[in-house]
N, C-alpha and C positions, 0 to 999 in steps of 0.2 A: 504494500500500500504506500503510494507516494505521499510525501508530506510537504506542505507548502506554507510559507509564512503568510500572514495577512496581507502584506503588500503585494504578494503574488496573486492572491485571490482577488484583490482589487483590480489588478491588471487583467485577469481573466474576465472580470465583469466589464471592464472598459472595452476590451476587444469585442465581447459579445454584443454590447450595447451600441458602441460607436462605429465599429467596423463591420459588424454583421447585421446590424439593424434590428436587434431584438429589444423591444421596449423594456426598460427597467421594471416597470410595473408587472409585466408578464413574468419576469424572473421571480419577483416577490410573490405573485400568486402561485407560481409553481412551487416555490419553497413552502408556502403555507399548506398547499395540498399534500406535499410529501410529509411535512411535520404532522399534520392531522392524521394521515394514514398510519404513520409510525406510532403515534399515541394510541390509536385504536387497536393496534397490534400489541403494543407493549403494556399498556395500563388500562384496559377496557373497564375494569371494575372501578378504578379511581375516577374515570370520566363520568361515571353515573352519580358521583357525589358532588361535593363542592369544589369547583375549579377556579383558582385565582390566577389571573394573568397579569404579571407585572411588566409594564412597558416603559421604555425610555423614549427619548425624542428622536432617535435615529432610525435607520433601517431595521435594526434588530427589534425595536419596538413596533415598527410597521409589520414585521413578520408576525409578532405576537398578536396584534390586533386582527390581522387577517385570519390567523388560526382560530381566535375566539369567534369570529363570524362564521367560519366553516363548522366549528363545533356546534354552534347554535343552530345552524341549518340542519344538523344531524340529530337534533333533539336534546342536546346537552345544555347545561346552564352555566356557562362561564361568566365571570365578572372581571372587568378590566380595571386595573389601577394604573393611572398615568403618573409618571414622575416628572412631568413637564406641562407647562401651560400649552393647551392645544394650539394656540397661536404661534408657538415656537417650534411646532413639529416640522420636520424637513421633508421636502419632496414627496416621495411615495408614502411615507408614514402619514402625512397629512391626508392623502387620499383614503388611506385605510381608516383613519379616524372618522372621516365623513361617512363611511359606510357602516359604522357601528350602530348609529341610531336607527336607520331604516331596517337593519337586520334584527333589531330588538335586543342588542347586547347591552346590558347595564354597564356604565363606566363612571369613574370619578377621578378627580385629580387629587393627588396627595398634597395636602396643604402644609408643606414644610415639616421640619423635624418634630413639631409638637403633635403631628398626626401619627407618628410612628407607633406609639404605644397602642393606639386603637387598631392599627394595621397588624401589630403583633398578635393580638387576640384573634383576628380573622385568620392569620397564618396558621395558628395552632389548631384551628378547627377545619382547615382546608384538607381535602383528600388529595389534591394535586395542586402544586404551585408551578406555573409555567414562567420560567425566568427569561424575559426578553428585554432586559434592562440596558446592557452596555455593548454586547457584541465583541468583535475581535480587535477593534481599533483603539483600545485603551493604551495610552502612552505612559501611564504611571499609575500609582495607587489610586483606587477609587476614593473619591472625596465627597464631602458635603452630604446631601440627602441620599445619594446612591450608596455611600458607605454605611449610613445609618440603616438603610433598608437591607443591605447585604447582611449586616450583623443581626438584624431582626429575623431574617429568614433562617440563618444558621442556628439561632437560639430557639427557634420555634420547633425544630425537629420535624418539620413538614417534609413530605416526599416532593423532591424538586426535579423537574425536567428542564434542562437549559436549551435554549435555542442557539445553535452554532458553537457556543463556548460558555462555560459558567461565568457569570458576570464577576469582574474583578481580575480575571486572567487576561493576559495580553496575547494576541495572536502572533506577535513578533518576538516572543521570548518564552523560554521553557520554564523559567522560575516565576512564581506569582509575584507581581510587583507590590502586592499588599493583600489585605484580606479579600477572599473571594468566596462566592457561593459554593457550598458543598452539595453537588448534584448527585442524584442516584442514576440519572439518565441524561446523556448529552446527545442531541440530534444535530450533528454538524452538517453544514450545507456545502455542496458542490465539491469541495476539496478538503482532505484531512489536514489538520494543523498539528505541528509538533507538540505543543503543550498538552494535547489530549492524550498523548502516550508517554511523554517524558516523565521520569520518576518524580520530578519536582512538583508536577501539577496533576498527573494522572489520578492520584487518589481523590481529587476534588471532582472528577468528571464522571465517575460511575461507569455504567455501560455506555459505550459509544457506538452510535450508528451513523454511517455516512449516507447522506440523502442526495439524490439527483435533483437539480433544479432547472435543468435544461440548458446549461452552458455547453456549447458544441465541443466535441473532442478537438477540433482544429484550433480552438482558442487555448485549450489546456496544453496542447502539444508545443505551444510556443513558450511555455514557462520552463524554467529550470527548478526542479524540486530542491528543497533544502535538505531533505533526507528521505529515508524510506523505512517503514515499519515492517519488520520481519515477522510475518504471521503464518498460519497454517497454509493459506492459499498460496503465498509466495513459495514456501518450502516444497509444496507438492510438485512443482514443476521439475524438481531435480531427481525425483525418484522414478526411475524407469525399470521395467523388468529386464533381466539379463537374457542375452541370447542363449538358447539351449546348449550351444557348443562352448560356452565360456569356461575357461580353466583358470586356475588360481593365479597364473601369471598375468592374465588379462585384468584381474580385479585390483591390481596395484601392488607393487612391492616397495617396502619401506624399511629404513633403518632407524631405530630409536636409540639415541645416545643418552643414556640415563642410568641412574642408580649409583650407589656407593655403599660402603660398609654402614649398616644401620638404616639405609634408605633404599633398600632393594624393592620395597613395596611400591615406591613411586614409579619405578621402571615397569613393574608388573601391571600396575593400573594403567599406565600409558599404553602398554601393549594390548591390554584387554580392551581399552577404548578403541584402538585401531582395528583389532580383529572383529569386535562387535559392530564396527562400522562397515564391515564387509571387505577389509583389506585381504588380499590373497596370500601374501607372504610378509611376515613381520619378523625382523631380526633385532634383538636387543643387544647393543654394544655396551658392556658394563665392565667394571673391574673384575679381574679373574676371581677374586675372593667372593664377589657377589653373584657370580654366574650360577653356582649351584642353587642358590636361593631363588633366582629368577626362573631358572628352568623348572624347579619344583612348583613355583607359584603359578606358572602358566605353561603347561607342556605343549600347547599349540604354537607357542612362539619359539623361533630358533634363537640361539644365543651366540655372541661373539665375545669370548673372554679376552680382555686386553690388559696391557701393562698398567700397574697401579703404583701410587705413592705408599709410603709407610702407613699413612692414615686410611688406606683403603679407598681412595678416590682415583679417578683416571689420571695418569701421568702424561707428560708431554710426549712420551714414547708411543702413545696411542694415536698420535696425529696421522702418521703414515698409513697404518692399516685401516683407519676410518676413511681416509680419502680414497684409498684403493678400493674399498668396499662400495664406494659410491657408484662405481661402474656397474654394479649388480642390482641397483634399486632405482626407483622413480622419484623418491622424495625422502627427506630426512626430518626427524623430529629431535630436538635437543633441549636438555635442561632439567627435566624432573629428577630430583634427588642427586644431582652431580656433586653437591657440596661446595663450600666456599674457600677451599684451600687455594692459595695464590697460584700454584702450578696448574691446578685444574681450571682455574679461571683463565689463565693464559691460554690453555688448550681450547677452551670454549671460544675465546676471541679469535683465535686462529681458524677454528672450524667455521665460525660464522662468516669470516671474510673469504674463506677459500672453497667451501663446499659449492660445487657448480650446479647443484640441483635446487628445486624449491625446498625450503626448510622452514618448519615451524619452531619457534624459539620461545621458551617459557622459563619461569622460576630462576634457577641458578645460571641458566644460559643468558638471562638478562642481567642478573645481579653482577655478572662478570664485567659489565660495562659501566658500573657505577663510577663516576668521576671521569669517564671517557665516553660520554654518549655520542660524541661526534663520529666515533668509529662505526656506529650503527649504519652510517650512510655508505659504508664500503663493504660490498658483498658481491660474490661472483654469480649468485643465482637469486631467484625471487625469494622474498622473506615474508613470513607472517609472524608478528610479535604479539604475544598474548599476556601482557602484564595485568595484574590487579592494581588498584590505585596506589598501594604501598610501593610496589615495584616500580611503577611509573614515576612516583614521586622521587624515589631514589635516583632515577635516571635524570630527571629534569631539575632536581633541587627544590621540590615542593613538598609540603605535607600532603598526606593522602586526602584530607578534606578539601585542600586547594585544588587538587587534581579533579575531584568529583565536581566541584563548583565550576571549573573552567573547561570541562571535558569537550564541550561542543566546539570550542575553538582550539583547544590544546591538541586533541587527537588528530584532526585533519592537518594541523600545522606540522606536527611531528611526523605523520605519515608522509607528508610532502618532503620534509627536510631529509628524512632517512630513506625515502623511496621504498616504503614497505607498506603492506597491509597491517593495520594496527587494530587489534581486538582488545579494547579496554574493558576488562571484566567488571562485574558488579550488577546490581539490580538494574534491569534494562541495559544490558551490555551494549556498548557503542563500538561500531566497526567503521574504520576510515581507511581510505586509500587515495593515492595521488590523483587529483583531478576529478574525483567522484563525490557525489553527495554522501554524507554519512548515513549509516544504517543503524537502526535501533531495534534490538531484539526484544520480543514480547513474551518469550517463554522463560520458565524458571522462576525461582522464588527463594524464600528464606530456608527452605528445607535443604538447600545446597550449601549452607554455611557449615561445612564439615571438611575434614582433611581428605585430600586425594582427588577432589573434583577437578582441579586444574590439571592434574596429571592425565585424567581421562580425556579432558578437552584437547590436550596436546596430541593424544593419540588419534582422536577423531579428525582434527584439522590435518594432521599429517596424512591420514588415510585418504582424505578428500583431495589433497594435493597429489598424492600418488595416483589417484583416479583420473587426474588431468584437469581438475577445476582450477580456475584462476585464483590467485591469492585472495582477492576480495571475496569471491564466491565461497571459497573454502573456509575462510574465516567466518563469513556470515552464516552459511549453512551449518558449520560446526557449532557456532554459538546457539543457533535455534534448536538443532537436533539434541544437543547436550541438555539444554533447558527442558525441552519437551520430554526427553527420556526421564529426567529427574521428576518432572511433574507426574508422569505416569506411574513411576515407581513409588512416589510418595502417596499417590492416591490409593495404590494397592495396599500400602502399609497402614494408611490411615493416621499418620502423625509424623513427628520428627524422628530423628535417629536413623535417617536414610544413610546408607553406605555408598561410597563412590563406586564400588564394584557393582552394586545393585543398579545404579544409574547406567553404567556401561551395559549391563545385561538387559536393560529395557530398550536399548537402541534398536534392535531388530524389530521389536513390536511396533515402535513408532514408524519405522520405515514401511512395514507391512500394512499399516493402517492407511498410509498415504500413497502407496505406489500406484501410479497410473497404469491401467491395464493396456 
């Protein structure tokens, strides 16, 4: 699902109205019909009770008044509350106001802040509140009477459906600029907006439905999306049945450079994620002392025992055999459980720069570049980096919370500077690549806050690279598949305590449910 800032939606409106000759009032009527239909589908019981429609002075308010009229025509009893003098209503909103009386829709103007307590009582008794106050064009925190009404709506506990976006959110920013309405349902118009799905604002939006209002595809095609939401419909396109004659060499061959004394489990989990993602051949390159543990932990994976340091981590002597083994595989994964010994970190940096294949890098493979992040721009093959905010913060010199707050600018900028696909993990994982809109993953949740999940993700992404996906698609599909498998496994268990291995084992079930025949 493509995501567009409010300024882009306004441009689509302009193209449709000014260049394609579609009257703006027609678009508003289309929007109201779509909203009315969605309400009848989503909350039919609530529409039979008391419906309060809160309208501002702009087009969002015009949409609300048109919906009230259409609900009245269908036998419901909406009441409109205007937060503006009717004489100050703009354009099409004024037209919709003039149609309220002939349609028999009762309305009133909220007479300043002193009228808010009385409105609060009505809100508490409403079965449905339709929020059509502010729309997407808010440039800062809601103020004045609008802010008072937003607060009253939230305090009332009423069920709220918002038109386009919950009032108080901005259509041009992911974080709320101030207090915003907490909606249970958001009916967004024409194009999906980033704040409806971004973790900063999504909890305020409830269930989101995207409604068509008749803007031609030719107008939308001229826009550049800000990003894309990775949902089930998006992921489904990647899962195709294999040819009957497929053999394991066709399914992708990969090398996973991982593990050390005391961290062999990270290598096992990475390999398990790769195999459960359908990789045909998986070889784990680990210190010789860890090789028996890896082999016992996952007999389906092959192993490559390598020279090690006295601490049981890979030594620099492992460089030549790893590079030689690259001739036998399609992709490489590196990082889980490698350890932080200086010699092993030096090895990781050399491998990063010299491996000629697509390579997914995580954990200690990234930590090796702390203090030298500029070296991440030098690599012989395509790279996918999969840091969590702490690892990313160590690379760029920020605290983890700064990384989270700045991620929509930080991730694309670093992806461009390093010429990599960057998968910044966390709730609603963000994926960025040079010259491309960022992607926001909608799967996964707090049940993934446990050890080993990043190792499984490294295996998944490496398997997808070995299958031939681009770095951006491998990172994006890997993030979605990883989260969807965790969601499925958690649902089966019915609570927290999910193991990373259980997430890996649910990967085939997710694929099977989505595979296109």
